[in-house]
N, C-alpha and C positions, 0 to 999 in steps of 0.2 A: 504493500500500500504506500509506503513512504516514497518510493521512486515515482509513482503516479502523481502523488500530490506535489512532490518537488517540481516535476516538469510543469505542471499546471501553474504553480505560483511563479516559477522562474521564467517561463517562456510564453505564457498565454494570458494571465490575468492582468488587467489594468485596474489598479486600486490606489487609494491614497490613505496611507496608514494614519495620517493626521485627521482624516475625515472618513471613518469607516462606512458612513451612510451616503457618501458621494453618489449622486444619482447616475453618473456616467461610468460607474464601475462595472466590470464583469463580475459574475457571481459564481461562487463555488459552493456546492452542497454535498456534504458527506452523508449520504443516505444511510450507510452502514455505520451508525453513530458509535457502535462499540469499538470502531477503529480510531477513536478520537485521539489517542496518544500521538499518532502520526500528524494529525491536524494541529494539535497543540504545539508540537515541536516546530512546525512550520510557522504558526502564528507568532511564536516567540522569536524565531529566526528573522522574521520580517518586521518585528517591532510592534505588533498589535497588542501583545501582552509582554510582561517582563520575564526574563529567564528564571527569576526567583519563583514565579508563579508555578513553574513546573514541579518545584519541590513540594508544593502543597496539593498535588493531585489527589482528589477524593478526601481531602481533609475537611472537617466541618467549617473551618474558617477560610477555605480557599475558594476560588471561583471556578476551578476545573473539576467537573464531575465526571462520572463514568460515561456520560453522553454529552455532546455539545449543546449548550443552551444559548439561544440568540440574545435574550435580554441581559445575560450575565457576562458574556465573553465578547469583547470587541473583535470584529472580523468574522464572526459566525453568522451565516445567512439564515439558517433554519435550525430549530431544535429538532433533533432526530433521535428518537428512542424506539417507538414502534416501527418495525421494519416495513419497507414497501411503500413509503410515502414520499421519499425524496424525489423520485422522477416526476410524480404528479406536481409537487411544489415547483420543480424546475420547469416543467411545461407551462405552468401558470406565469412564472416570472418571465420566461422567454417570450410568451405571447404578449404580456404587458409591455415589455421593452419595445417590441415591434409596433404595438398600437401607439406608443408614445414617441415613435421615431427615434429611439435611442439605439444606436448601432453597437450593441454589446452582446457578448455571448454568456451562456450559462453552461457550467460544467457540473455534472452530477456523477458521483461515484457510488455504485451499488455493489453489494456482495452478490455471489452467485446463488447461494441458498435463498437469499432475500427475494430473488426474482421468481420464486414459487408463488409469490403473492399476486393475486388477480389485479390489484390496483396498478401494478407495474405495467401490465399489458393494456389496461384501459388508458393509461398515460401514453404508452407507445402509440396506440391508435390515434389519440388526439394530436400528438406531435406530428405524425405523418399527415393527418388531415389538414393541419394548418401549415404544413411545409416549413417547419421551424428549423431552418438551416443554421440558426444561432444556438442550437441545442446540441451538446456533446454528452453522450451517455457512456461512461466507462464502467465496465464490469470487471471487478476483481475476481477472476475466474481461477480460484485456487483449488476448486473441486472438492472443498470440504464445507460442511455446515455443522450445526451444533452437535449432532449425535451420529455422524457418519459421513460417508462421501456423498456428493450430490448424485452420483450414479445410483447408489442403493437407496437413498431417501426418496428422491423424485428426479429421475433422469432428465436433464435439460437438453440433451442432444436430440436432433441436430440443431444446435443453438444458432449457428450462423444463418441457416435457412429460415428458422422461425422468425428471427428479428428482421431479416430481409423481407419476409412475407408481410410484415407490419409496416413496410415502407421506409426503412432506414437504409442508409449506406453503411455497410458493416466492414470493419477491418479486424483481422486477428493478428496479435502481436505478442512478443515476449514482454510480460508486464514488469520485468526487472531491467529491461534494456532501455537506458535513458534515450538513446538515439531513436529507437523504434517508437517510443512513446511520443517524442517530440515530432518526428516525421508524420506520425498518424494525425496528430492534432493540428499540424500546420500544412497538411496536404492541400495544394491549390484546388483539387477536385472538391474540397469541402464547401466551396462557394456555391455549388449547385443547390437547387431548392429541395434538399432532403435533410432531415435530422441525421446526426452521425451516431453510430454505436461502435465502440472500440472494445473488443473482447481481449482482456489482458490476461494471458495465460501465466 
């Protein structure tokens, strides 16, 4: 997860650390909120929170809980706890940006077990219907979920074809390869009128 988030923050997001609510910022949503430590490390690296805040992770007097909270942590775009909602939130934000003529992108990272949720596929249909080319859906495809492999719990394959059938441009990459992540997110073909899905193995 850390490589994915690092590339998004280092190479894709426009933001103003002195004004986290800047309306012309790009948005990042960590739908798999239990992966928050990677997000907190990046927020500290970029200056949204203090490095010392990391030492109080999950402490009663700290701001960093086991899931990211929007009203509590500068730079967090959405409180994500119940899995399966981040893509829906991202679709709403991407559509809102387009309606307001703000040329910015929305990046959503989900887990693979998380995409068992029906709300994910409703969001995918809506993204394709509205041709949200400013939406990037990255799937952390580690092939594990809470109590087993994705294959034995609820097999996702053929995942590429499923997402393509929902109207997305789909790329498969090594989710630990910085160059592959960067190239997938900055591919000139992304300008076409389709939302993007990047399956990060």
